[in-house]
VEXKOL-378854 format. One record per atom (N, C-alpha, C): residue number from 1; atom name; x, y, z. Coordinates in Angstrom, 3 decimals, padded with zeros to 6 digits. Layout:
// residues N
   pos   site          x          y          z
   NUM     CA          X          Y          Z
...
END
This chain:
// residues 149
   pos   site          x          y          z
     1      N   -062.842   -027.828   -023.900
     1     CA   -062.015   -027.385   -022.849
     1      C   -061.062   -027.410   -023.314
     2      N   -060.036   -026.301   -022.407
     2     CA   -058.788   -026.274   -022.818
     2      C   -057.965   -027.357   -022.405
     3      N   -057.672   -027.931   -023.144
     3     CA   -056.019   -029.035   -022.907
     3      C   -055.215   -028.321   -023.034
     4      N   -053.670   -028.488   -022.056
     4     CA   -052.712   -028.339   -022.557
     4      C   -052.009   -029.954   -021.885
     5      N   -050.129   -029.937   -022.602
     5     CA   -049.432   -030.759   -022.175
     5      C   -047.873   -029.901   -022.172
     6      N   -046.767   -030.396   -021.474
     6     CA   -045.609   -029.752   -021.558
     6      C   -044.463   -030.867   -020.938
     7      N   -043.148   -030.374   -021.658
     7     CA   -042.375   -031.815   -021.334
     7      C   -041.436   -030.946   -021.306
     8      N   -040.620   -030.780   -020.085
     8     CA   -039.294   -030.552   -019.753
     8      C   -038.141   -031.645   -019.490
     9      N   -036.861   -031.192   -019.502
     9     CA   -035.847   -031.411   -018.968
     9      C   -034.970   -030.954   -018.075
    10      N   -034.888   -031.318   -016.456
    10     CA   -034.487   -029.919   -015.667
    10      C   -033.222   -030.638   -015.441
    11      N   -032.165   -029.880   -015.458
    11     CA   -030.977   -030.571   -014.335
    11      C   -031.351   -031.442   -012.306
    12      N   -031.796   -032.396   -012.536
    12     CA   -031.933   -032.167   -010.974
    12      C   -032.490   -033.705   -010.787
    13      N   -032.260   -034.551   -009.598
    13     CA   -033.107   -035.542   -009.556
    13      C   -034.271   -035.567   -009.832
    14      N   -034.832   -036.856   -009.755
    14     CA   -036.165   -037.235   -009.844
    14      C   -036.954   -037.010   -009.106
    15      N   -036.631   -037.498   -007.334
    15     CA   -037.063   -037.166   -006.497
    15      C   -037.671   -035.842   -006.106
    16      N   -036.047   -034.944   -005.966
    16     CA   -036.621   -033.469   -005.790
    16      C   -037.205   -033.202   -006.519
    17      N   -037.394   -033.658   -007.946
    17     CA   -038.600   -032.251   -008.219
    17      C   -040.317   -033.167   -008.147
    18      N   -040.012   -034.206   -007.601
    18     CA   -041.543   -034.325   -007.127
    18      C   -041.874   -033.652   -005.949
    19      N   -040.704   -033.903   -004.799
    19     CA   -040.904   -033.091   -004.001
    19      C   -041.487   -031.561   -004.557
    20      N   -041.095   -031.225   -004.537
    20     CA   -041.082   -029.104   -005.062
    20      C   -042.622   -029.461   -005.730
    21      N   -042.397   -030.625   -006.918
    21     CA   -044.141   -030.189   -006.968
    21      C   -045.805   -030.604   -005.890
    22      N   -044.827   -031.422   -005.161
    22     CA   -045.672   -031.735   -004.277
    22      C   -045.858   -031.276   -003.038
    23      N   -044.919   -029.778   -002.759
    23     CA   -044.815   -029.171   -002.038
    23      C   -045.638   -027.761   -002.054
    24      N   -046.808   -028.621   -002.071
    24     CA   -048.230   -027.373   -003.306
    24      C   -047.954   -025.801   -002.497
    25      N   -047.897   -026.114   -000.754
    25     CA   -048.122   -024.387    000.117
    25      C   -047.171   -023.663   -000.681
    26      N   -046.079   -024.288   -001.164
    26     CA   -044.620   -022.655   -001.717
    26      C   -044.933   -022.704   -003.066
    27      N   -046.214   -022.912   -003.640
    27     CA   -046.649   -022.672   -004.707
    27      C   -046.635   -021.011   -005.162
    28      N   -047.059   -020.417   -004.224
    28     CA   -047.564   -019.015   -004.167
    28      C   -046.536   -018.296   -004.360
    29      N   -045.459   -018.779   -003.848
    29     CA   -043.974   -017.926   -003.854
    29      C   -043.411   -017.934   -005.225
    30      N   -043.476   -018.750   -006.194
    30     CA   -042.782   -018.881   -007.742
    30      C   -043.567   -019.237   -008.620
    31      N   -044.629   -020.186   -008.457
    31     CA   -045.693   -020.336   -009.344
    31      C   -046.693   -019.629   -009.795
    32      N   -046.159   -018.765   -011.501
    32     CA   -047.637   -017.174   -011.931
    32      C   -048.992   -017.979   -011.519
    33      N   -049.873   -016.705   -011.363
    33     CA   -051.490   -016.904   -011.235
    33      C   -051.526   -017.518   -010.176
    34      N   -050.777   -017.937   -008.656
    34     CA   -051.050   -018.833   -008.340
    34      C   -050.811   -018.192   -007.079
    35      N   -052.008   -017.585   -006.441
    35     CA   -052.366   -016.355   -005.208
    35      C   -051.900   -017.064   -003.909
    36      N   -052.596   -018.388   -003.668
    36     CA   -052.689   -018.645   -002.763
    36      C   -052.980   -020.111   -002.524
    37      N   -052.738   -021.034   -001.387
    37     CA   -052.538   -022.329   -001.571
    37      C   -052.628   -023.109    000.040
    38      N   -053.094   -024.544   -000.048
    38     CA   -053.669   -024.093    001.220
    38      C   -053.922   -026.004    001.451
    39      N   -053.211   -026.449    002.265
    39     CA   -053.486   -027.856    002.675
    39      C   -053.980   -028.224    003.676
    40      N   -055.266   -029.560    003.164
    40     CA   -055.992   -029.943    004.309
    40      C   -055.589   -030.866    004.806
    41      N   -055.231   -031.994    004.087
    41     CA   -054.748   -033.310    004.616
    41      C   -053.744   -033.948    003.646
    42      N   -053.076   -034.260    004.526
    42     CA   -051.939   -035.141    003.868
    42      C   -051.481   -036.532    004.214
    43      N   -051.436   -037.468    003.839
    43     CA   -051.977   -038.957    004.389
    43      C   -051.101   -040.091    003.293
    44      N   -050.280   -041.101    004.250
    44     CA   -049.910   -041.987    003.621
    44      C   -051.143   -043.167    003.155
    45      N   -050.977   -043.882    001.981
    45     CA   -051.887   -044.635    002.235
    45      C   -051.292   -046.391    000.396
    46      N   -050.274   -047.160    001.526
    46     CA   -049.554   -048.314    000.991
    46      C   -048.535   -046.999   -000.194
    47      N   -048.496   -047.269   -001.343
    47     CA   -048.089   -046.740   -001.939
    47      C   -048.311   -045.614   -002.539
    48      N   -049.173   -044.816   -002.297
    48     CA   -049.795   -043.259   -002.560
    48      C   -049.553   -042.128   -001.191
    49      N   -049.506   -041.295   -001.992
    49     CA   -049.924   -040.657   -000.757
    49      C   -050.817   -039.522   -001.309
    50      N   -051.331   -039.514   -000.399
    50     CA   -053.273   -038.947   -000.897
    50      C   -053.007   -037.165    000.141
    51      N   -053.301   -036.312   -000.900
    51     CA   -053.516   -034.838   -000.431
    51      C   -054.078   -034.462   -000.848
    52      N   -055.357   -032.924   -000.160
    52     CA   -056.208   -032.663   -000.553
    52      C   -056.095   -031.597   -000.074
    53      N   -056.053   -030.383   -001.645
    53     CA   -055.526   -029.069   -001.369
    53      C   -056.353   -028.245   -001.989
    54      N   -056.372   -026.872   -001.243
    54     CA   -056.575   -025.557   -002.132
    54      C   -055.518   -024.811   -002.784
    55      N   -055.619   -024.183   -004.326
    55     CA   -055.140   -023.564   -004.455
    55      C   -056.430   -022.169   -004.787
    56      N   -055.651   -021.018   -004.784
    56     CA   -056.161   -019.763   -005.089
    56      C   -055.582   -019.402   -006.511
    57      N   -056.207   -019.218   -007.983
    57     CA   -055.731   -018.831   -008.954
    57      C   -055.961   -017.754   -009.369
    58      N   -055.270   -016.551   -009.972
    58     CA   -056.057   -015.671   -010.460
    58      C   -055.054   -014.618   -011.061
    59      N   -055.636   -013.888   -011.945
    59     CA   -055.059   -013.252   -012.855
    59      C   -055.329   -011.600   -013.336
    60      N   -055.032   -010.050   -012.730
    60     CA   -056.481   -009.342   -012.917
    60      C   -057.584   -009.623   -012.384
    61      N   -058.921   -008.959   -012.582
    61     CA   -059.821   -008.951   -012.062
    61      C   -060.573   -010.726   -011.801
    62      N   -060.066   -011.822   -012.178
    62     CA   -060.115   -012.954   -011.657
    62      C   -059.995   -013.617   -010.769
    63      N   -060.020   -014.364   -009.746
    63     CA   -059.434   -014.817   -009.047
    63      C   -060.588   -016.228   -008.192
    64      N   -060.114   -017.009   -008.299
    64     CA   -060.913   -018.374   -007.797
    64      C   -060.204   -019.020   -007.059
    65      N   -060.797   -019.625   -006.170
    65     CA   -060.120   -021.085   -005.452
    65      C   -060.875   -022.199   -005.338
    66      N   -059.911   -023.143   -005.724
    66     CA   -061.038   -024.909   -006.132
    66      C   -059.817   -025.519   -005.480
    67      N   -060.775   -026.873   -004.828
    67     CA   -059.955   -027.884   -004.143
    67      C   -060.047   -029.035   -004.791
    68      N   -058.351   -029.549   -004.374
    68     CA   -058.452   -030.862   -005.690
    68      C   -057.785   -031.928   -004.794
    69      N   -057.434   -033.113   -005.265
    69     CA   -057.492   -034.309   -004.511
    69      C   -056.379   -034.952   -005.918
    70      N   -055.033   -034.789   -004.745
    70     CA   -053.219   -034.971   -005.397
    70      C   -053.256   -036.519   -005.154
    71      N   -052.972   -036.999   -005.761
    71     CA   -052.626   -038.245   -004.981
    71      C   -051.037   -038.880   -005.911
    72      N   -050.298   -039.406   -004.765
    72     CA   -048.579   -039.438   -005.538
    72      C   -048.142   -040.915   -005.373
    73      N   -048.397   -041.690   -006.679
    73     CA   -048.075   -042.837   -007.030
    73      C   -046.605   -043.128   -007.153
    74      N   -046.245   -043.721   -005.410
    74     CA   -044.583   -043.624   -005.536
    74      C   -044.001   -045.072   -006.066
    75      N   -044.810   -045.807   -006.618
    75     CA   -044.509   -046.751   -007.411
    75      C   -043.892   -046.871   -008.805
    76      N   -045.130   -045.601   -009.340
    76     CA   -044.981   -045.498   -010.650
    76      C   -044.326   -043.813   -010.924
    77      N   -043.903   -043.212   -010.048
    77     CA   -043.426   -041.746   -010.049
    77      C   -044.312   -041.016   -011.211
    78      N   -045.400   -041.008   -010.535
    78     CA   -047.009   -039.946   -011.051
    78      C   -047.522   -039.262   -010.160
    79      N   -047.796   -038.478   -011.042
    79     CA   -048.585   -037.605   -009.812
    79      C   -050.083   -037.420   -010.619
    80      N   -051.447   -037.400   -010.356
    80     CA   -052.399   -037.292   -010.556
    80      C   -053.559   -036.703   -009.891
    81      N   -054.487   -035.193   -010.534
    81     CA   -055.072   -034.436   -009.697
    81      C   -056.227   -034.493   -010.478
    82      N   -057.683   -034.349   -009.305
    82     CA   -058.335   -033.927   -009.966
    82      C   -059.093   -032.960   -009.239
    83      N   -060.267   -032.490   -009.540
    83     CA   -060.978   -031.428   -009.029
    83      C   -062.124   -031.876   -007.609
    84      N   -062.232   -031.356   -006.832
    84     CA   -063.019   -031.324   -005.982
    84      C   -064.225   -030.674   -004.951
    85      N   -064.088   -029.460   -005.785
    85     CA   -064.801   -028.365   -005.704
    85      C   -064.585   -027.040   -005.948
    86      N   -064.717   -026.169   -006.394
    86     CA   -064.276   -024.490   -007.059
    86      C   -065.036   -024.164   -008.577
    87      N   -064.140   -023.820   -009.075
    87     CA   -065.115   -022.925   -010.735
    87      C   -064.727   -023.714   -011.437
    88      N   -064.440   -025.419   -011.223
    88     CA   -063.772   -026.068   -012.367
    88      C   -065.086   -027.593   -012.158
    89      N   -065.716   -027.894   -013.990
    89     CA   -066.585   -028.625   -013.685
    89      C   -065.741   -029.950   -013.811
    90      N   -064.586   -029.736   -014.247
    90     CA   -063.828   -030.967   -014.356
    90      C   -062.437   -030.725   -014.546
    91      N   -061.243   -031.586   -014.095
    91     CA   -060.141   -031.000   -013.874
    91      C   -059.309   -032.849   -013.945
    92      N   -058.016   -032.631   -014.222
    92     CA   -057.622   -033.515   -014.671
    92      C   -055.785   -033.301   -015.216
    93      N   -054.958   -033.715   -014.324
    93     CA   -053.778   -033.109   -014.209
    93      C   -052.859   -034.362   -014.042
    94      N   -051.740   -034.578   -015.056
    94     CA   -051.428   -035.635   -014.684
    94      C   -049.467   -035.445   -015.005
    95      N   -048.993   -035.609   -013.555
    95     CA   -047.083   -035.905   -013.531
    95      C   -046.829   -036.893   -014.219
    96      N   -045.809   -036.482   -014.979
    96     CA   -044.381   -038.350   -015.270
    96      C   -043.111   -037.576   -015.047
    97      N   -042.541   -038.192   -014.336
    97     CA   -041.217   -038.065   -014.005
    97      C   -040.378   -039.239   -014.505
    98      N   -039.168   -038.813   -015.384
    98     CA   -037.786   -040.400   -015.520
    98      C   -037.071   -039.463   -015.416
    99      N   -035.662   -040.113   -014.758
    99     CA   -034.785   -039.839   -014.347
    99      C   -033.880   -040.737   -015.172
   100      N   -032.497   -040.039   -015.751
   100     CA   -031.382   -040.341   -016.964
   100      C   -030.785   -039.445   -016.557
   101      N   -028.842   -040.261   -015.611
   101     CA   -027.897   -039.283   -015.876
   101      C   -028.045   -037.735   -014.735
   102      N   -028.693   -037.865   -014.225
   102     CA   -029.139   -036.415   -012.676
   102      C   -029.707   -035.658   -013.903
   103      N   -030.566   -035.768   -014.787
   103     CA   -031.769   -034.942   -015.998
   103      C   -033.002   -035.677   -015.478
   104      N   -033.758   -035.129   -015.140
   104     CA   -035.271   -035.942   -014.851
   104      C   -036.473   -035.246   -015.668
   105      N   -036.987   -035.923   -016.610
   105     CA   -037.524   -035.775   -017.743
   105      C   -039.397   -035.369   -016.719
   106      N   -039.984   -034.115   -017.078
   106     CA   -040.928   -034.422   -016.200
   106      C   -041.903   -033.933   -017.219
   107      N   -043.110   -034.429   -017.896
   107     CA   -044.583   -033.896   -018.740
   107      C   -045.245   -033.787   -017.877
   108      N   -045.832   -033.301   -017.963
   108     CA   -047.619   -033.122   -017.354
   108      C   -048.377   -032.537   -018.157
   109      N   -049.932   -033.036   -018.150
   109     CA   -050.626   -032.712   -019.271
   109      C   -052.295   -032.136   -017.674
   110      N   -052.619   -030.992   -018.465
   110     CA   -054.293   -030.442   -017.831
   110      C   -054.986   -030.153   -019.235
   111      N   -056.225   -031.277   -018.066
   111     CA   -057.278   -031.151   -018.760
   111      C   -058.301   -030.134   -018.165
   112      N   -059.310   -029.068   -018.532
   112     CA   -060.243   -028.880   -017.400
   112      C   -061.138   -027.974   -018.399
   113      N   -062.050   -027.751   -017.193
   113     CA   -063.328   -026.701   -017.684
   113      C   -064.024   -026.447   -016.868
   114      N   -063.874   -024.916   -017.157
   114     CA   -064.710   -024.103   -016.215
   114      C   -065.703   -024.279   -016.121
   115      N   -066.852   -023.625   -014.955
   115     CA   -068.159   -023.785   -015.276
   115      C   -069.107   -023.040   -016.107
   116      N   -067.961   -021.700   -015.984
   116     CA   -068.142   -020.148   -016.917
   116      C   -068.052   -020.592   -018.793
   117      N   -069.135   -020.434   -019.251
   117     CA   -068.359   -020.790   -020.769
   117      C   -067.865   -020.018   -021.608
   118      N   -068.175   -018.953   -021.488
   118     CA   -067.318   -017.247   -021.483
   118      C   -065.899   -018.217   -021.212
   119      N   -065.394   -018.042   -019.439
   119     CA   -063.980   -018.364   -019.085
   119      C   -063.454   -019.267   -020.225
   120      N   -064.325   -020.243   -020.677
   120     CA   -063.631   -021.388   -021.052
   120      C   -063.161   -020.461   -022.174
   121      N   -064.003   -020.208   -023.396
   121     CA   -063.333   -019.719   -024.351
   121      C   -061.418   -019.559   -024.163
   122      N   -061.501   -018.151   -023.446
   122     CA   -061.033   -017.380   -023.204
   122      C   -059.445   -017.902   -022.547
   123      N   -059.756   -018.961   -021.626
   123     CA   -058.540   -020.173   -021.742
   123      C   -058.429   -020.383   -022.299
   124      N   -058.861   -021.118   -023.681
   124     CA   -058.767   -021.922   -024.621
   124      C   -057.622   -021.195   -025.428
   125      N   -057.877   -019.944   -025.669
   125     CA   -056.924   -019.088   -026.622
   125      C   -055.593   -019.132   -026.066
   126      N   -055.384   -018.858   -024.650
   126     CA   -054.042   -018.691   -023.961
   126      C   -053.359   -019.625   -022.620
   127      N   -054.380   -020.922   -022.594
   127     CA   -053.672   -021.678   -021.743
   127      C   -052.479   -022.897   -021.989
   128      N   -051.517   -022.751   -023.114
   128     CA   -050.854   -023.073   -023.966
   128      C   -049.386   -022.066   -022.888
   129      N   -049.798   -020.697   -023.241
   129     CA   -048.883   -019.863   -022.893
   129      C   -048.451   -019.885   -021.794
   130      N   -049.902   -019.891   -020.680
   130     CA   -049.865   -019.827   -019.395
   130      C   -049.363   -021.358   -018.403
   131      N   -049.150   -022.998   -019.225
   131     CA   -048.824   -023.746   -019.261
   131      C   -047.317   -023.968   -019.227
   132      N   -047.103   -023.197   -020.228
   132     CA   -045.624   -022.799   -020.658
   132      C   -044.933   -022.192   -019.669
   133      N   -045.683   -021.167   -018.850
   133     CA   -045.052   -019.489   -018.229
   133      C   -045.288   -021.388   -016.471
   134      N   -045.941   -022.273   -016.247
   134     CA   -045.885   -022.581   -015.577
   134      C   -044.903   -023.145   -015.244
   135      N   -044.416   -024.363   -016.572
   135     CA   -043.279   -024.769   -016.763
   135      C   -042.198   -024.489   -016.307
   136      N   -042.238   -023.097   -017.001
   136     CA   -040.978   -022.491   -016.844
   136      C   -039.917   -022.085   -014.846
   137      N   -041.800   -021.454   -014.754
   137     CA   -040.926   -021.625   -012.753
   137      C   -040.728   -022.618   -012.027
   138      N   -041.189   -024.156   -012.522
   138     CA   -040.929   -024.998   -011.776
   138      C   -039.275   -025.067   -011.967
   139      N   -039.428   -024.661   -013.766
   139     CA   -037.539   -025.290   -013.858
   139      C   -036.720   -024.034   -013.203
   140      N   -037.296   -023.093   -013.255
   140     CA   -036.061   -022.131   -012.493
   140      C   -036.308   -022.195   -011.049
   141      N   -037.038   -023.019   -010.632
   141     CA   -037.064   -022.870   -009.102
   141      C   -036.329   -024.017   -008.803
   142      N   -036.586   -025.029   -009.716
   142     CA   -035.616   -026.631   -009.396
   142      C   -034.095   -026.378   -009.643
   143      N   -033.949   -024.853   -010.348
   143     CA   -032.265   -024.705   -010.968
   143      C   -031.767   -023.549   -009.190
   144      N   -033.010   -023.185   -009.031
   144     CA   -032.227   -022.514   -007.467
   144      C   -031.817   -023.049   -006.211
   145      N   -033.258   -024.478   -006.074
   145     CA   -032.917   -024.869   -004.641
   145      C   -031.944   -026.141   -005.245
   146      N   -031.807   -026.821   -006.823
   146     CA   -031.101   -027.686   -006.559
   146      C   -029.785   -027.910   -007.111
   147      N   -029.460   -026.448   -007.914
   147     CA   -027.301   -026.598   -009.073
   147      C   -027.156   -025.348   -008.310
   148      N   -027.123   -024.746   -006.999
   148     CA   -026.137   -024.271   -006.803
   148      C   -024.988   -024.295   -006.061
   149      N   -024.689   -023.721   -006.878
   149     CA   -022.983   -023.633   -007.555
   149      C   -021.729   -022.860   -006.436
END
């Protein structure tokens, strides 16, 4: 199963970065490989924000949509994502945020398995590169939105 993680220190407040990550419908405007996004539901339940959303991911001839269950834990400042439907057999995506001196350290890890075994092999070889590109896009977006001079 492709698995990778990324850690970044981004100059912004923790709340700003969490809001950016939870603004799923904007992903197609700045996240590489993200071609579409749709929110089905968004509700508060105690300390949790629960979101059900579709993401359409693709590159070249490959394009697919998968449905995710997104849980933001406000007390722990964590986001946990699992798949509900689509081309994935398994998805676990975890985000952790920690702020110090107006710099937010974000750590996220992704572990997934596609239903297509051949594509799993292809993705395993390039997944860390793709995840670094995605992390770059969140960092650049945060700089654009929150560090205007």
